[in-house]
C-alpha positions in Angstrom: 0.0 0.0 0.0 3.0 2.3 -0.5 1.4 4.2 -3.4 -2.1 4.3 -1.9 -4.1 6.9 -3.9 -5.4 10.0 -2.3 -9.2 9.5 -2.7 -11.6 12.2 -1.9 -14.9 10.4 -1.7 -18.0 12.5 -1.6 -16.5 16.0 -2.2 -19.3 18.6 -2.0 -19.4 19.2 -5.8 -19.7 15.5 -6.6 -22.4 14.5 -4.1 -25.7 13.3 -5.5 -28.7 15.4 -4.7 -30.5 14.0 -1.6 -27.4 12.0 -0.4 -27.5 11.8 3.3 -23.8 10.9 3.8 -21.4 13.4 5.1 -18.0 13.7 3.5 -16.2 12.6 6.6 -18.5 9.6 7.1 -17.9 8.5 3.6 -14.1 8.9 3.9 -14.1 7.1 7.2 -16.1 4.2 5.6 -13.8 4.1 2.6 -10.6 4.0 4.8 -12.2 1.4 7.1 -13.9 -0.9 4.6 -12.3 -0.4 1.1 -8.6 0.4 1.6 -7.9 -2.8 3.5 -9.0 -4.7 0.3 -6.4 -2.9 -1.9 -3.8 -5.7 -1.9 -6.3 -8.3 -2.9 -7.9 -5.9 -5.4 -4.6 -5.2 -7.1 -3.8 -8.9 -7.3 -7.2 -9.5 -8.9 -6.8 -6.6 -11.4 -3.2 -7.6 -12.4 -4.3 -11.2 -12.9 -7.4 -10.3 -14.8 -6.2 -7.5 -16.9 -4.3 -8.0 -20.2 -2.1 -5.0 -19.5 -0.6 -5.3 -16.0 0.6 -1.6 -16.1 -3.1 -0.7 -16.4 -3.9 -2.1 -13.0 -3.3 1.2 -11.2 -5.7 3.0 -13.5 -8.3 0.3 -13.1 -7.9 0.5 -9.3 -8.6 4.3 -9.4 -11.6 3.7 -11.6 -12.9 1.1 -9.1 -12.5 3.5 -6.2 -14.3 6.2 -8.1 -17.3 3.9 -8.9 -17.4 2.6 -5.3 -17.4 6.1 -3.9 -20.1 7.2 -6.2 -22.3 4.3 -5.2 -21.5 4.8 -1.5 -22.6 8.4 -1.7 -26.2 7.1 -1.9 -25.8 4.2 0.5 -22.9 2.2 2.0 -22.7 -1.2 0.3 -22.8 -3.9 2.9 -20.7 -6.0 2.9 -18.1 -3.9 1.0 -15.8 -6.7 -0.2 -18.2 -8.4 -2.7 -19.3 -5.0 -3.9 -15.8 -3.8 -4.6 -14.9 -7.0 -6.5 -18.1 -6.9 -8.5 -17.4 -3.3 -9.5 -13.9 -4.4 -10.5 -15.2 -7.4 -12.5 -17.8 -5.2 -14.3 -15.1 -2.6 -15.1 -12.9 -5.3 -16.6 -15.9 -6.5 -18.7 -16.6 -3.0 -19.9 -13.0 -2.5 -20.9 -12.9 -5.8 -22.8 -16.1 -4.8 -24.7 -14.7 -1.4 -25.6 -11.4 -3.0 -26.8 -13.3 -5.3 -29.2 -15.1 -2.4 -30.9 -13.3 -1.4 -34.1 -13.5 2.3 -34.9 -14.7 3.1 -38.4 -12.0 5.8 -38.7 -9.4 3.2 -37.7 -10.1 1.1 -40.8 -9.6 3.1 -44.0 -10.5 0.2 -46.2 -13.7 -1.5 -45.2 -12.6 -4.5 -47.2 -9.9 -5.0 -44.5 -12.6 -5.9 -42.1 -13.3 -9.1 -44.1 -17.1 -8.8 -43.6 -19.0 -11.5 -45.3 -21.5 -10.0 -47.8 -25.1 -11.1 -47.4 -25.6 -10.9 -51.1 -25.6 -14.1 -53.1 -23.2 -14.5 -56.0 -24.5 -13.2 -59.4 -25.0 -16.7 -60.9 -27.1 -17.8 -57.8 -29.2 -14.7 -58.2 -30.0 -15.5 -61.8 -30.8 -19.2 -61.0 -33.1 -18.1 -58.1 -34.9 -15.6 -60.3 -35.5 -18.3 -63.0 -36.8 -20.7 -60.3 -39.2 -18.0 -59.0 -40.5 -17.3 -62.5 -41.1 -21.1 -63.1 -42.9 -21.3 -59.7 -45.0 -18.2 -60.5 -45.9 -19.7 -63.9 -46.9 -23.0 -62.3 -49.0 -21.2 -59.6 -50.8 -19.2 -62.3 -51.9 -22.5 -63.9 -53.7 -23.6 -60.7 -57.5 -23.2 -60.3 -58.3 -20.1 -58.2 -59.3 -21.8 -54.9 -56.5 -24.2 -55.2 -53.9 -21.4 -55.8 -55.3 -19.4 -52.8 -55.0 -22.4 -50.5 -51.5 -23.2 -51.6 -50.4 -19.5 -51.2 -52.0 -19.3 -47.7 -50.3 -22.5 -46.6 -46.9 -22.4 -48.2 -46.2 -18.7 -48.5 -48.2 -17.2 -45.7 -47.7 -20.1 -43.3 -51.3 -20.4 -42.1 -52.6 -23.6 -40.5 -55.3 -25.7 -42.2 -57.9 -24.3 -39.7 -56.9 -20.6 -40.4 -57.1 -21.3 -44.2 -60.5 -22.9 -43.7 -61.8 -19.9 -41.8 -60.3 -17.4 -44.2 -61.7 -19.2 -47.3 -65.0 -20.1 -45.7 -64.6 -23.9 -46.4 -64.1 -27.1 -44.4 -60.6 -28.2 -43.3 -61.0 -31.4 -45.4 -61.6 -29.2 -48.4 -58.5 -27.2 -47.6 -56.5 -30.5 -47.5 -58.0 -31.5 -50.8 -57.1 -28.2 -52.4 -53.5 -28.4 -51.1 -53.0 -32.0 -52.2 -54.3 -31.2 -55.7 -52.3 -28.0 -55.9 -49.1 -29.6 -54.8 -49.5 -32.4 -57.4 -50.1 -29.8 -60.2 -47.2 -27.7 -59.1 -44.9 -30.7 -58.9 -46.0 -31.9 -62.4 -45.6 -28.4 -63.9 -42.2 -27.9 -62.4 -41.0 -31.4 -63.3 -42.1 -31.2 -66.9 -40.5 -27.7 -67.3 -37.3 -29.1 -65.9 -37.4 -32.1 -68.2 -38.1 -29.8 -71.2 -35.3 -27.3 -70.5 -32.9 -29.9 -69.2 -31.9 -27.8 -66.2 
């Protein structure tokens, strides 16, 4: 504890409005409850921090946060509170260190971000498949097409489709079965004709 920091907990200009603690009571509590934990706290900070030279700065930040919290109410017991504050501070620092500043990276390609866009050839193939599917859907009888769209595209249950269309669930099942056979035949025959 040779280089124990000079901490002024609860100075008049930093006190929270409505805080009932006097400056001397806060300082007495800090000296009595927190300063005896300094050796263990420094050991924890040095062991947990990537940069051991940063431990003194971390200790100061822990003390500031502890004092700010103690201005409202003394944490009882103090030891778990101090170490929780230290752990949370380390977590905050780790999170901040993982953030890459946009100014720090001149070339966004250096970030190696995977593009969500498909490759051009996959886009062309997908568009062709969608056109074939739309063409096959257009060949379905009206009620059959409506049932297939409500089930396969909108994701409605048989019961919801029956209510929406004003028909029985068995009829919905019949429309779907018929529609799927027609779609499969249409798509299969188109694939056979084009060879793709």
